[in-house]
ROLODO-216630 format. One record per atom (N, C-alpha, C): atom name; residue number from 0; chain; x, z, y; residue in three letters. Coordinates in steps of 0.2 Angstrom, whole numbers, always signed. Atoms other than C-alpha are relative to their C-alpha. Layout:
BEGIN
CA; NUM; A; X; Z; Y; ALA
...
END
This chain:
BEGIN
N; 0; A; +4; -2; +6; MET
CA; 0; A; +321; -13; +262; MET
C; 0; A; -1; +7; -1; MET
N; 1; A; +0; -7; +1; ASP
CA; 1; A; +325; +5; +262; ASP
C; 1; A; -5; +3; +5; ASP
N; 2; A; +5; -2; -4; GLY
CA; 2; A; +314; +8; +277; GLY
C; 2; A; -7; -1; -3; GLY
N; 3; A; +7; +2; +2; THR
CA; 3; A; +299; -1; +269; THR
C; 3; A; -2; +4; -6; THR
N; 4; A; +2; -4; +6; ALA
CA; 4; A; +300; +9; +253; ALA
C; 4; A; -2; +7; +2; ALA
N; 5; A; +1; -6; -3; ILE
CA; 5; A; +300; +25; +263; ILE
C; 5; A; -7; +0; +3; ILE
N; 6; A; +6; +1; -3; ILE
CA; 6; A; +285; +19; +273; ILE
C; 6; A; -6; +0; -5; ILE
N; 7; A; +5; +0; +5; VAL
CA; 7; A; +275; +15; +257; VAL
C; 7; A; -1; +6; -3; VAL
N; 8; A; +1; -7; +3; ILE
CA; 8; A; +279; +32; +249; ILE
C; 8; A; -4; +4; +5; ILE
N; 9; A; +4; -5; -5; LEU
CA; 9; A; +273; +41; +265; LEU
C; 9; A; -7; -2; +0; LEU
N; 10; A; +7; +2; -1; ALA
CA; 10; A; +257; +30; +266; ALA
C; 10; A; -4; +2; -7; ALA
N; 11; A; +3; -2; +7; ILE
CA; 11; A; +253; +33; +247; ILE
C; 11; A; -1; +8; +1; ILE
N; 12; A; +1; -7; +0; ALA
CA; 12; A; +256; +52; +250; ALA
C; 12; A; -5; +2; +5; ALA
N; 13; A; +5; -2; -5; GLY
CA; 13; A; +245; +52; +266; GLY
C; 13; A; -7; -2; -3; GLY
N; 14; A; +6; +2; +3; VAL
CA; 14; A; +231; +43; +257; VAL
C; 14; A; -2; +5; -5; VAL
N; 15; A; +1; -5; +5; ALA
CA; 15; A; +232; +55; +242; ALA
C; 15; A; -2; +7; +4; ALA
N; 16; A; +1; -7; -3; SER
CA; 16; A; +232; +70; +254; SER
C; 16; A; -7; -1; +3; SER
N; 17; A; +7; +1; -3; VAL
CA; 17; A; +216; +63; +263; VAL
C; 17; A; -5; +0; -5; VAL
N; 18; A; +5; +0; +5; LEU
CA; 18; A; +207; +60; +247; LEU
C; 18; A; -1; +7; -3; LEU
N; 19; A; +1; -6; +3; LEU
CA; 19; A; +211; +77; +240; LEU
C; 19; A; -3; +5; +5; LEU
N; 20; A; +4; -4; -5; PHE
CA; 20; A; +205; +85; +257; PHE
C; 20; A; -7; -1; +0; PHE
N; 21; A; +7; +2; +0; ALA
CA; 21; A; +189; +75; +256; ALA
C; 21; A; -3; +3; -7; ALA
N; 22; A; +2; -3; +6; LEU
CA; 22; A; +187; +80; +238; LEU
C; 22; A; -1; +8; +0; LEU
N; 23; A; +0; -7; -1; LYS
CA; 23; A; +190; +98; +242; LYS
C; 23; A; -7; +2; +4; LYS
N; 24; A; +6; -1; -4; GLY
CA; 24; A; +176; +97; +255; GLY
C; 24; A; -6; -1; -3; GLY
N; 25; A; +6; +1; +4; LEU
CA; 25; A; +164; +90; +243; LEU
C; 25; A; -1; +6; -5; LEU
N; 26; A; +1; -5; +5; LEU
CA; 26; A; +167; +103; +230; LEU
C; 26; A; -1; +7; +3; LEU
N; 27; A; +2; -6; -3; ASP
CA; 27; A; +166; +117; +242; ASP
C; 27; A; -8; +0; +2; ASP
N; 28; A; +7; +1; -2; GLN
CA; 28; A; +148; +111; +246; GLN
C; 28; A; -5; +1; -6; GLN
N; 29; A; +4; +0; +6; VAL
CA; 29; A; +142; +111; +228; VAL
C; 29; A; -3; +7; -1; VAL
N; 30; A; +4; -6; +1; PRO
CA; 30; A; +138; +130; +226; PRO
C; 30; A; -6; +1; +5; PRO
N; 31; A; +6; +0; -5; ASP
CA; 31; A; +127; +129; +242; ASP
C; 31; A; -5; -5; -2; ASP
N; 32; A; +5; +5; +3; VAL
CA; 32; A; +118; +114; +235; VAL
C; 32; A; -3; +3; -6; VAL
N; 33; A; +3; -3; +6; LEU
CA; 33; A; +115; +123; +219; LEU
C; 33; A; -4; +6; +2; LEU
N; 34; A; +4; -5; -3; ASN
CA; 34; A; +109; +138; +228; ASN
C; 34; A; -7; -2; +3; ASN
N; 35; A; +6; +3; -3; SER
CA; 35; A; +97; +128; +238; SER
C; 35; A; -5; -3; -5; SER
N; 36; A; +4; +2; +5; ALA
CA; 36; A; +91; +119; +223; ALA
C; 36; A; -4; +5; -4; ALA
N; 37; A; +3; -5; +4; THR
CA; 37; A; +87; +135; +214; THR
C; 37; A; -5; +3; +4; THR
N; 38; A; +5; -3; -4; ARG
CA; 38; A; +78; +142; +229; ARG
C; 38; A; -6; -5; +0; ARG
N; 39; A; +5; +5; +0; ALA
CA; 39; A; +68; +126; +230; ALA
C; 39; A; -4; +0; -6; ALA
N; 40; A; +4; -1; +7; ARG
CA; 40; A; +63; +127; +211; ARG
C; 40; A; -4; +6; +0; ARG
N; 41; A; +4; -6; +0; GLU
CA; 41; A; +58; +145; +213; GLU
C; 41; A; -6; +0; +4; GLU
N; 42; A; +6; +1; -5; ALA
CA; 42; A; +47; +141; +228; ALA
C; 42; A; -5; -4; -3; ALA
N; 43; A; +5; +4; +3; TRP
CA; 43; A; +39; +127; +219; TRP
C; 43; A; -3; +3; -6; TRP
N; 44; A; +3; -4; +6; ASP
CA; 44; A; +36; +138; +203; ASP
C; 44; A; -5; +5; +3; ASP
N; 45; A; +5; -5; -3; SER
CA; 45; A; +28; +151; +214; SER
C; 45; A; -6; -3; +3; SER
N; 46; A; +5; +4; -3; PHE
CA; 46; A; +18; +138; +223; PHE
C; 46; A; -5; -2; -6; PHE
N; 47; A; +4; +3; +6; ARG
CA; 47; A; +11; +131; +206; ARG
C; 47; A; -4; +6; -3; ARG
N; 48; A; +3; -5; +3; ARG
CA; 48; A; +7; +148; +199; ARG
C; 48; A; +0; +6; +4; ARG
N; 49; A; +0; -6; -4; PRO
CA; 49; A; +2; +162; +210; PRO
C; 49; A; +1; +6; -4; PRO
N; 50; A; -1; -6; +3; SER
CA; 50; A; +8; +179; +205; SER
C; 50; A; -5; +5; +1; SER
N; 51; A; +6; -5; -1; ASP
CA; 51; A; -7; +189; +212; ASP
C; 51; A; -6; -2; -4; ASP
N; 52; A; +6; +2; +4; PRO
CA; 52; A; -21; +189; +199; PRO
C; 52; A; -6; +0; +4; PRO
N; 53; A; +6; +1; -4; THR
CA; 53; A; -34; +191; +213; THR
C; 53; A; -1; -7; +3; THR
N; 54; A; +1; +7; -3; LEU
CA; 54; A; -30; +173; +219; LEU
C; 54; A; -3; -5; -5; LEU
N; 55; A; +3; +4; +6; VAL
CA; 55; A; -36; +166; +202; VAL
C; 55; A; -8; +0; +1; VAL
N; 56; A; +7; +1; -1; ASP
CA; 56; A; -54; +159; +204; ASP
C; 56; A; -3; +4; -6; ASP
N; 57; A; +3; -4; +5; LYS
CA; 57; A; -65; +171; +194; LYS
C; 57; A; -5; -4; -5; LYS
N; 58; A; +4; +4; +4; ASP
CA; 58; A; -76; +157; +187; ASP
C; 58; A; +4; -4; -5; ASP
N; 59; A; -4; +4; +5; GLN
CA; 59; A; -62; +148; +179; GLN
C; 59; A; +4; +4; -4; GLN
N; 60; A; -4; -5; +4; GLY
CA; 60; A; -52; +163; +173; GLY
C; 60; A; +7; -2; +1; GLY
N; 61; A; -8; +1; -1; PRO
CA; 61; A; -33; +164; +171; PRO
C; 61; A; +1; -7; -3; PRO
N; 62; A; -2; +7; +2; THR
CA; 62; A; -25; +147; +168; THR
C; 62; A; +6; +2; -5; THR
N; 63; A; -6; -1; +5; ALA
CA; 63; A; -13; +146; +153; ALA
C; 63; A; +6; -4; +3; ALA
N; 64; A; -6; +3; -2; ALA
CA; 64; A; +5; +142; +158; ALA
C; 64; A; +3; -5; -5; ALA
END
């Protein structure tokens, strides 16, 4: 019985350690994901409204944002 309790405690500690390691790996990726999302949003915004006024069609005039 003593050996079983030790094995169970070690197993629980091992599972907790693996879960914490996996959680840390996921949390380490969050800043990179947010930076990528920000760059994608900025690229989409610059695609939708050109910053160069010469690109706006002269017949339609500037578009309201």
